[in-house]
C-alpha positions, -999 to 999 in steps of 0.1 A, spaced: -256 -18 251 -266 16 239 -274 14 202 -258 48 197 -225 39 214 -197 56 195 -176 32 173 -202 4 174 -208 -8 138 -242 3 126 -247 28 154 -268 58 146 -241 83 157 -215 65 135 -238 66 105 -239 104 108 -201 107 111 -169 90 102 -172 53 96 -154 36 124 -155 66 147 -125 79 167 -103 49 162 -107 50 124 -98 87 125 -66 80 144 -57 51 120 -65 73 89 -43 100 103 -15 75 109 -19 63 73 -16 99 60 17 102 78 30 68 69 20 71 32 36 105 32 68 90 45 67 62 18 60 87 -10 87 111 2 114 85 7 104 68 -25 115 99 -44 147 106 -24 163 72 -21 164 61 -58 178 94 -69 202 96 -40 216 61 -48 217 68 -85 237 99 -78 260 78 -57 267 56 -87 243 27 -83 233 12 -117 198 1 -126 208 -35 -120 221 -27 -85 190 -8 -77 169 -37 -89 188 -60 -65 181 -36 -37 144 -33 -45 142 -71 -46 159 -74 -12 135 -49 3 105 -66 -13 115 -101 -1 120 -89 34 87 -71 33 69 -102 21 84 -123 49 74 -96 75 40 -92 61 33 -130 62 45 -132 98 24 -101 108 -7 -115 91 -4 -147 111 6 -131 144 -19 -103 143 -48 -128 144 -32 -144 175 -18 -115 196 -37 -85 182 -34 -61 153 -26 -29 171 11 -36 182 22 -40 146 9 -5 137 32 9 164 64 -12 161 68 -15 123 67 23 117 93 27 145 115 2 126 111 23 95 120 54 115 152 37 128 161 26 92 158 62 80 182 73 107 207 47 94 204 62 59 212 96 75 243 84 92 261 61 67 268 56 30 282 21 33 263 -4 11 258 -33 36 242 -12 64 220 6 38 208 -28 24 201 -41 59 183 -9 69 163 -8 37 152 -45 42 143 -41 79 124 -8 74 111 -13 39 130 18 28 142 25 -7 116 12 -32 106 41 -53 68 37 -56 59 68 -76 31 90 -63 10 60 -53 16 55 -16 -12 30 -12 12 6 5 22 16 40 45 -13 47 44 -49 58 19 -42 87 -9 -35 62 -26 -69 68 -30 -60 105 -41 -25 96 -68 -37 71 -81 -63 95 -83 -38 124 -101 -12 102 -125 -38 87 -136 -47 122 -147 -11 130 -176 -11 106 -202 -35 92 -203 -47 56 -225 -19 43 -201 8 55 -168 -10 46 -165 3 10 -169 39 23 -142 33 50 -118 18 25 -125 46 2 -114 69 30 -83 48 34 -75 54 -3 -81 91 2 -58 91 32 -31 74 11 -36 101 -15 -33 128 11 -2 111 24 12 109 -11 5 146 -15 23 153 17 53 133 6 54 148 -29 52 183 -14 82 175 8 100 160 -23 94 193 -41 113 212 -14 151 217 -10 151 187 14 153 163 -15 176 183 -38 207 194 -18 235 212 -36 261 184 -38 287 170 -61 283 140 -84 285 115 -55 268 130 -25 276 116 10 249 108 36 253 141 52 240 159 21 206 141 25 206 141 63 176 165 66 155 144 42 161 111 60 155 127 94 122 142 82 112 107 69 120 92 103 99 118 121 69 110 99 71 73 106 75 79 144 45 102 144 24 75 126 34 50 154 24 75 181 -11 80 166 -17 43 168 -10 41 205 -44 54 218 -64 32 193 -86 8 212 -80 -28 200 -111 -49 196 -111 -85 208 -105 -112 182 -140 -124 171 -150 -160 178 -147 -183 148 -180 -197 136 -186 -233 147 -198 -241 112 -169 -250 89 -168 -227 59 -189 -200 74 -181 -166 59 -188 -143 88 -189 -142 126 -205 -120 151 -195 -83 149 -165 -72 170 -170 -49 199 -141 -24 194 -144 -9 229 -147 -39 252 -124 -29 281 -125 -64 296 -117 -84 265 -96 -60 243 -63 -73 257 -71 -110 255 -69 -132 224 -71 -169 218 -48 -190 197 -58 -182 161 -74 -212 143 -63 -224 110 -79 -209 79 -113 -223 72 -121 -240 39 -139 -209 27 -109 -188 34 -86 -211 16 -108 -211 -14 -108 -173 -14 -70 -172 -9 -64 -197 -38 -84 -176 -62 -65 -145 -50 -32 -162 -55 -41 -168 -92 -48 -131 -98 -22 -116 -75 7 -136 -90 2 -120 -124 -3 -86 -109 28 -90 -87 50 -95 -117 35 -65 -134 39 -42 -103 75 -54 -98 84 -46 -133 76 -9 -132 64 2 -97 97 4 -78 113 22 -108 89 50 -116 110 77 -99 143 63 -113 127 60 -148 116 97 -147 151 106 -136 167 86 -164 142 92 -192 137 129 -188 165 140 -166 140 151 -140 152 163 -106 137 152 -73 120 186 -70 104 183 -105 93 148 -97 78 160 -65 58 187 -83 45 160 -108 35 137 -79 19 166 -61 -4 174 -90 -13 137 -93 -21 133 -57 -43 165 -56 -64 151 -84 -67 116 -69 -77 127 -34 -111 137 -46 -114 108 -71 -108 82 -44 -143 90 -30 -158 78 -63 -150 42 -54 -180 36 -31 -206 52 -54 -192 33 -84 -193 0 -65 -229 7 -54 -239 14 -90 -222 -12 -111 -206 -36 -86 -173 -39 -68 -157 -65 -90 -167 -48 -122 -153 -15 -110 -120 -32 -100 -118 -49 -135 -125 -16 -153 -99 2 -132 -73 -25 -137 -79 -25 -174 -74 12 -177 -41 9 -157 -29 -17 -181 -37 3 -212 -21 34 -199 13 18 -190 27 14 -226 13 49 -234 32 63 -205 65 47 -217 61 64 -251 55 100 -239 81 124 -254 81 149 -225 79 150 -188 47 171 -189 29 146 -211 42 117 -191 27 135 -160 -7 137 -176 -8 100 -185 7 90 -151 -20 110 -133 -48 93 -153 -33 59 -144 -30 69 -107 -67 78 -105 -76 43 -119 -52 27 -95 -66 44 -64 -101 34 -73 -92 -2 -78 -70 -6 -47 -97 7 -23 -124 -16 -37 -102 -47 -41 -91 -44 -4 -127 -39 7 -139 -69 -13 -113 -92 2 -119 -80 38 -157 -84 33 -153 -119 18 -130 -132 46 -143 -143 80 -137 -116 106 -114 -138 128 -92 -146 98 -89 -113 80 -53 -105 89 -41 -139 77 -62 -138 46 -48 -104 38 -13 -116 43 -16 -149 25 -34 -134 -4 -5 -109 -9 22 -136 -9 23 -141 -47 22 -103 -53 51 -98 -29 71 -128 -41 67 -119 -78 72 -82 -72 104 -90 -53 120 -109 -82 107 -87 -111 129 -56 -103 161 -76 -111 147 -82 -145 137 -46 -150 172 -35 -139 187 -57 -166 162 -46 -192 168 -9 -184 206 -14 -187 208 -37 -217 175 -34 -238 151 -5 -233 136 19 -208 101 12 -223 100 -26 -225 93 -33 -187 63 -9 -189 49 -26 -219 53 -61 -204 37 -49 -172 7 -35 -191 1 -68 -208 2 -87 -175 -22 -63 -159 -47 -69 -187 -44 -106 -179 -49 -98 -143 -81 -79 -150 -95 -109 -170 -86 -133 -142 -102 -112 -115 -134 -111 -135 -133 -149 -141 -128 -158 -104 -150 -132 -87 -174 -119 -113 -201 -143 -102 -199 -129 -66 -204 -93 -78 -235 -72 -73 -241 -35 -70 -232 -24 -35 -212 -55 -27 -178 -55 -9 
């Protein structure tokens, strides 16, 4: 095969251009749109429901329902993607999200809204951080990881983080427009927000369309040696084998060891994320009386700053090590959370929130790259899905506690608890993975 074939990991042409070639470009563009959709709808839905009279406790229940459904879908997709291929989920899941947004545009009844939110992962306010694109992320990460070799994976995952930041910028810009702030009464009906929900549906549909021309690589063969960490590189452009997959094997002992260590760290982080993540938009609305447009401006500034900072991930990992950089970033996130809760004004809260967002984006990119590099290529989607189970499960239950604490105790306490838990998470990540670290790893 021609050593300079486009898209082939390690090819000379690829080293001079985008890691992963054309397919990575399409997937990064799709992530921009899907992250933009998540960021935009994450501002609109909590404020829309709050204006309709939903309490913090009721919103907590909704966020938990959405998170539980997303966890179940993510697990299924992680297992199925290694068996039937990763690409289909990058098409069908965004289309489900688009359909769910249409439901929000057409009805204000609670039951259809809950069902649509669960099926399409719609409704969880995630702040400016749109790193998550929905339950198909295990399939997306596995597909992207197979487009490059280990040496280029941190750079590609840094671009994924930048694409998420660009999507967050797109979503926050939309949130700053009249789309998210219609002139309505105290209890707006669905028609008032119809343009916003349709715009969100179109973003998701376009993300699905961009994934259609992506050439799906064949599933790599599992190593015959139990516990082996890596297989032969995938050929992302094999026309004869791209459509054929074998029955996915069970996780190897090496993968289970990796997953068990990730469970320990991700469970703690899942509780922390669930305590504050879904409520950032609602908290700004309640704490400072901020409108959707004002929150959109705040998120826009944060995303502009973090787009460039996301590209610091790969150089930092090369200099001091992937694990050490993740630990430092997670520690900074933890320390800034209680500070954020104590800020007396929206402007100061925006400064602290942006600082935390920069640390978050750095940590997310490198942690995902580290996990994908540590997992066997044939098992990456399942490792990604299984490793996130504790995060998703804990994050699904925590919002109900936050809703209660917001209503009965304090708007600051959930943030303070989350900060303490993320400090513990940073220590656990160092404990379990520090010995595997080296400059340039992951």
